[in-house]
Every structure is written in C-alpha cells, then in structure tokens.
N, C-alpha and C positions, 0 to 999 in steps of 0.2 A: 655731555650728558647723553646717556643712551635712551632712545625712545623705542617703545615697543613696536611702533609702526615701521621702524627701520630694520627690525630683525625678523618680523613675521613673514614667512614665505608667501607670495601672492598665489591665489588660486584663480581658476577661470570664473566666469560669471556664476554667482553664488546660488546654486540650487540648495534645496534643503538636504540635511543629513539623511542618508538612507539607513534604515534599520533592517537587519537580517535576523529573524528569530531562529534560535537553535534549540533542538531537543535531542539529548543524548540518551539512548535507552541502553542501560548497562545490563548485559546479559549474564555476567559472571560476578563473583564477589569483587568489590572495589576496595582498594587499599591506598588511600591518600593520607599519608602520615602528617600528624600535627605535632611537631617538635615542642617539647616543654609543656604540653597539656597535662592536666591532672584529672582525677575523677574517674579513672579507668584502671582495671587490673592489667591492661596491656602495656608492654614496654614501648609500643608505638601506637598511640591512640589514633583514631580516624578523625579527620578534620571536619568540624561543624561550625556553623555560624552562630550568631547570638541567640537565635531562636531554636537552636538545637538540631537544625536540619543539616543533612550531609551536603558537602560542598566540593566541587572540583574548581580550584582557584583559576582565575582568569590568566594569571601569569604562566601557568602550566600549559593551558590551551594555546596561548599566544606563541610560546616557545616551540611547541610541537608543530603548530601550523606554519610558522616561519621556516622551520627546518624542512618541512615537506614541500613548501613553495619553492625554496631554494633548489631542492633536488629536481623538481619539475621544470623550472625555468632553465636551469643549467642543462638538463637533458634535451630540451627543445632547441638548444643552440644560442640562447641569450646569454651574454656575459653577466656574471654575478660577482659581487665583491665577497670577501671572506670574513664573515662574522664569526664570533662575536668580538674579535680584537678591533678596537677603535681605529688603530692605525691602518688596518687592512680593509676597513669599510669605506664606502663612499663618503666624501669625495677624495680622500687622501689616497687610498689603495696602494699603500706602501709595498714595495717588493715586486711590483709588476714590471715586466719588460716594456719597452716602447711599443712593441707590436701588440702585447696584451692590453696596454692602456688605450691604444687606438680603437680597440674593440668597443670601448665605452663611449666613444665620440660619435654618437648618433643622435638625431634630432629628438627622438622620443625619450632620450635620457637627459636632454638639456633643458633645465628649468629656467624660467624667466627670472631675472634678478629682481630683488625687492627694491623699495624706495631708497635712494641714495647710493645704489650700486651701479657700476658702469658695465660696459660690455665685457671687460676683463674679469668681472666677478661671476660670469656664468659658471655653473657647476653641473657636472653630469652625475646623475644618480640612477642606479639600476632599478629595474621594476620592483624588486623586493624592497629596496630601501624607500622607494616612493610610497609603498603601501605600509610597511612596518616601521619606517623611520630609521634614523641613525643618530650619532652624536650631534650632527649639524642640521638635521631635518626632522621636524616633528612627525609622528606617526599619523597616518590618515585613518587607520583602523583601530578602533577602541573596543575593548573586550569587557564583558561583565562575567562575574562568577556563574558557573552552572550550579544551580541550587536544586536539590531534590524536592519533588512535589509532595512526597509523603512526609507527614509529621513525625516528630521524634518518637512519640509513644508507639507508633505502629511498626517501628523497625527495631528488632531485638539486637542486643549486643552479641557479636560473634567474635570469638577469640580463635586465632589460627596459630598453632604452635610451630616452632621452627628451631633449628639448632645450627650453630656456627660450624663451618667445615674448616679443618686444617688443610690449607692448600698444598703444603709440602707432603704431609703424610696421607692426604686424601681420606681422612677419617673424621668422625665427629669430635669436636672439642669437648673436653670435660667442663662441667659447670657453665655451659654456654647455651642453655635452653632459654628461648625468648618467646613472646607472644605478640602477634599482630592483631589489631582490631580491624575487622572488615565488615562490609555490608553483607546481608544474607546472600547466599549463592542462588543463581537462577531465579531471582525475584523480579527481574525486568523493571528495575527502578528507573523512573524518568527524571532527568536533570534538565532544567530549562534555563536558558540565558539568551543573550543577544550580542550581535556585533553592530557597532555604529560606524558607518563608512562616511568619512568626511568628503567634501568636494575635492575633485582632482586638482593637482598642482598645474599651473599654467606652464606649458612648454613653449619653446621659442621656434619661430620659423626663420631659418637662416637667411632666406631671401629678402624678407622685409622687416625682420625683427619684430613681428607682431605675435601676440599670444595665440596659441592654437586652441580655438574654441571647441573644436571637435576632436578632443584628445582621444588617443587609442584606449578604448574601454576594456582593459584587460582585467580589472579588479575582480568582478564577480566570477569570471571564468576561472581565475587562479584560485580564489578562495574556495569555491565549491569543489574543484578538483582536489585541492589540498586536503579538504575535510574528508574526502573519500579515502584518502591514504592513511588517515588516523583511525586505526582499528582498536586501540586500547589506550587508556590513560591511567595514571597512578603508578604505584610500585608493584613489583611482582608480575610484570606483563609476560615474561618468559615462562612463568609458572601458571599462566592462564587467568591471572587476575585482571580486572578492569577492562575486559573486552566489551566493546559496545558497537552500536549502529547509530547512524544519524537520521533524524527526521526533520526535513525542511519543507516548508509550505511550497506548493507548486508555483505559486505566483512569484516567489522569491528566487526561483531557479531559472528564470528566463534570462538568457544571455544572447546578445546579438551575434549573428553568424560572423560578422566582421571580427568580433573579438576572438572567436575560436580560430578563424583563419589566420589572423595576424600573430596570435600567441603560438600557434603550431608551426609557424613559418619563421621562427626566430633567426635561424642561421642565414636565411635569405630575406631578411627584413627589407622592405622597400625604402626605408629611410636611411640606408647605409650602402655605400658603394663597395666594390671589391677591395679598394685600397684602405677601407676602414673609415673614410670621411663621409659625413652626411651629404646626400645629394642636395643640390640647390633647389629651393622651392618645395622640398618635401617636409612633412610634418612628423 
C-alpha cells in the first residue's frame, strides 16, 4: 500500500506560505486568445473569466517565468536541466555526459530523502526544478490568474484585422482575412494576481546527513529578476501587443544580500569543489 507520507518530499521547519502580490500594467493592446469561445465576431476571442473580466492565465505566466529563470540561472553558471522533456529534466537528466552530470552533484541540489528512503535515494534537483517542480518533485511556486480590475462593461470590444501570408510567395493569401479581439490600446489596464511560495525543500549536509535549516534563499531573487525580463504576454508580442510593466510592493522585494551573492556566483559556488563533488561539511 502506498502512503502519502512516504512520497511527500520533506521541507525544512514549516514556516507559513509566503504570498507575493503581482500587478501587471498592460500598456498596449492585449491579445490572449480563448480557443472555442463564442459570443464574439472575432475569429480569436479574448480570454475572460466567469465574471466577464479579462484574464491572463496562470499557466502562461508560469511558463514564461520558468523560461526566463532558466536563462538567468544558466547564464550565471548554475547547471540547469533541459525542460520540458521529462527524460531530460531532474533527476533523470538523460543524455548528459559524466562530466555534465557531476555538475549537478552539489549540496545545494541534494534534497533530503523522505520517510522510508535510504541514503541511496538522494536525488539532485537544480534550482529551477526546486522552485517550479518536475515530474518527480512538486512545485513550490503556485500561480493565480492575473485578472483585470476593470469590469466588463467599461472595456469596449476591439477587433484587430489581419490576413494570412503565403510564406513561399510572400504575398497575402486570398480569402484569409481574420479578426482578433484585443483590449483597448494604451488603456493602462491593471491585472492583479499573486504567487504563493511554499516552504523550501530540506537539503542534506554531506558531513552529518542533517537537514540544512538555513537553506540558500535564492527564490525571491530569482523570481523578481525573472519577472523583470518578462516585458510582454499573450499573442502578437512582435507586433507590439501585450507589452506590460510590473508593479510589486516594496516590502515584497526585499532580498537578503546573501541570496544575490550566492546566486550571482553560481560558477564558483562554495558548495562545490573544482572536481564537481560537494565539499565536506558545506551546505
């Protein structure tokens, strides 16, 4: 019989879940398509919730943020698995050479095994997987939809015409006129949502096999930096649609100096020796 307690990954001493409120101010027309929707003359209606308010789905924000975080962490010298292929993600990381695999064998990547697991069950998960999850590790970061604060009746329907292009002839296709529904341009619409950050996973101290209670606090530094790299959401970004700016409360942007220092020093992380193996007694 499988017990839930045997498969839930342990965390460090349980602090309360941290909430990060987000506000996206959309400066240009937004086009987030709702496939299969009706009630509009557009071929691609805009996505709305049950109350008729415009919505940027949480899945789109999560995917963009993970992509930006992967680019940042990899650029800073931290080893990162190759998503979204499950076989190439942590902890399998199929296709890596022995040298590349050794790059992941650092103490800050080694999570403490759960109940019923032995020392041989230790798994190494990169920083991105620890935050966004993978097929074998639940995500610590939970997303909500970004919902427009303006009611439906105050936002007029805007139809944006377009035409399909023949890629071979480089001319407009006949009988291929279409319409996209967008939000009004230059309206400065505000979309509000939140991120829920769960307690960190417990890493292992190789010297005494005790959980690291002072885990490397990289989460907020990575999240806030990744958000700054997301300048647009939705469709038609190359045509100027969906460009936005982020508004985050000042008290939620406080990040310890240790986090910036450790995150920015990934290639020379103190928990890893030149041979690729964790140092004894490091966390």
